[in-house]
C-alpha angles and dihedrals in degrees: 000000000000119000096252093049090050090051092049094050093045094050090046094051095045093044092051090053093051095048090050091049092050105043092115090061100086119172096251091052099058110111112247093012100100103055116137113275116258127167103340120228108226127194125206122261110274094029110152122226115201151154133227140219138163129230098239093041097055114013106072112179087108097174102022129117095010100308113159127223118279127207085250090056091052090044100050091043089059113090118248098019101101132041109261092008087274123170137186092238091117109353107147095347091225091155086076101022101047092117089063091050095048089053090053090053091049091048089052093051094246116167101184132042119193110203133158130226122231109240094205089051088060098036109016094198094033093253140057135039117354124257105249092210093051091052092045092054092055093042089056091046091053093046089053092051094050091047087055092050093249124135113238109227110189128204110195098201126029096165102283101120117181105260094228087065094053085051087059090055103284123232094340085067103085090207085081090074092067091042090054090051090053089052093048090050092055090052092048093049094048103033105019094093088070107020112071102165117066132170115191098206141023113219098333094187089057099051096040096045098038092041102042108012102045108009100232093123131036134321082033101219122152107199123119093206091054087054093052091049092047090050093053092049090052088049088053091045092052091060095041091047093049092055093042093055092044089051094049097045132032091197096054124120114188125204136144147263105212127169111236135177120182108243120219120187115242092228134007092255119128091239093056094045090052088049093052089050090053090050089053091049096048104035101030112029109011092109095031091057092048093056098038098044107012093242141088121248123240098277100145141068102249123357124345108267095238092157090059092047093055094241115175131193111275093028090113089065092048091050093047111098114138107222123233090222137354123239130188144162128239125199107141148330136264132223108215133198136174123254123201107209112025110190100198146301094315111162131206124198129332105248099190093263105044147338112282116227118254104251094223096054113020119232101290143339093256105052096027102198140122117225117194130183105225127223102205094113128047119298130227118231087263089060094251115141116237111232112162092178091066095073092056091052093045095049094046093048093050089046092053095043097047103039097259101301123189104271131206122190099222098184143005132148150119136244120238125158098219112147139184112308110215094199089062098047097270098300120145111231100195098163093161090067091049090052088048095054095038092056095041096047089049087058090046092053089050089054090052091048088053092056109276113142097224110163102173147021122202116195119216109256142016087187143026098252149159105306101204114247089002094061114193094336092103132052118204097159128119080206119058116224124200101211092201094068103003093244110168117211120180110234119225085251091060093050089047091050091048088055091051091050093051092047096038088217144073116234101187 
């Protein structure tokens, strides 16, 4: 049987099973979906509705078919690093079950699937010849998406660095920029005939700061200078990757998948307003400014510490790679204030999106601000404040600052632990998630109406999955996963989101 026939048969079988399992979920029965119509939130023709995942969080098969060890494999296999001693060894087993998941995407009218590729599955040691079985897996995944009429959106790096590259110094070692460009070239050469949308990194501030600056993520270092060096290597890698992909595929468009939170000053004082501006420069646009303009924004009190970053003459040209579109995540906002005498990179608790600054010291001696996630609004079960207005403010600010680029929302979502309810036939009435998306998408539609060029929205996440240091204690999926037997059940929020995608509007 040829590959395309296999894909068609697999999708048909998986889709039929899902439809049979969900016949009781009629549109009028979805919690929160029948409220009276108010001002409808309309989206432009051609707007793309999608969902997102990441390789380590959903694939499993951590040591199959020649895949090498990643830093997250090493981290989760180390006692005490992750809640519940959880690992991504199996998680959603999407490596084997992707036909089921693509059938779900198709059933829910999704037009874009943002997934990531595992670098150690392609190059087990991070360098050298590619692993044929790894390439073949992603080739089959992409073929299946295209067969289902879904745009494959590929993130090259979603935090699972090959462990041998960490052994060479990790991201503070600027040699990784060229290694990453080689990896990107392999992907463009082998998949660039079918993938046209590429993002080099997912949330580069998060993995560089939490991995090297504060030690909450692998490799577990806590040295602010290492963070600065890692950040600069990633900026170089962005530019090198951009050119490598373009050289390998004439169809390629390259953008980004940055994590961003709108920053609001705690008071109207000049000091707090300046601190909020530094937060925006460091957490939101540090890497975006580097690639769009070949320079770093004013994120520091005083001069940018280029010497600590390992900046060399000519690096500004390497970093420069004007993106075809800009992508970013939105989860919540920050309230930012200035601090006078920051003692060092002393972190507080991990909120699910970043390390909160220690109120007594500020985040570090260079940026000198305290960023707090407020709790004025309702909280998700992960403890994150719900603030729909923030996506409007963030989209409009990026639109203004970067000359109205094409924007893709690459992630947004919320964690609630709702599970199958036996008294209602096993359905999952997660109405809070429906309200979350309804309010946020209404604000996004308002931004589009006010001139922002937003072309896509990706819900986080398609599946309940391994949520990094929080293990399996959080559920962000629009599809419930029973990790004991891998049963997938579409939540009411997933069915609602599928209806929105089909209608391209929200009527209530």
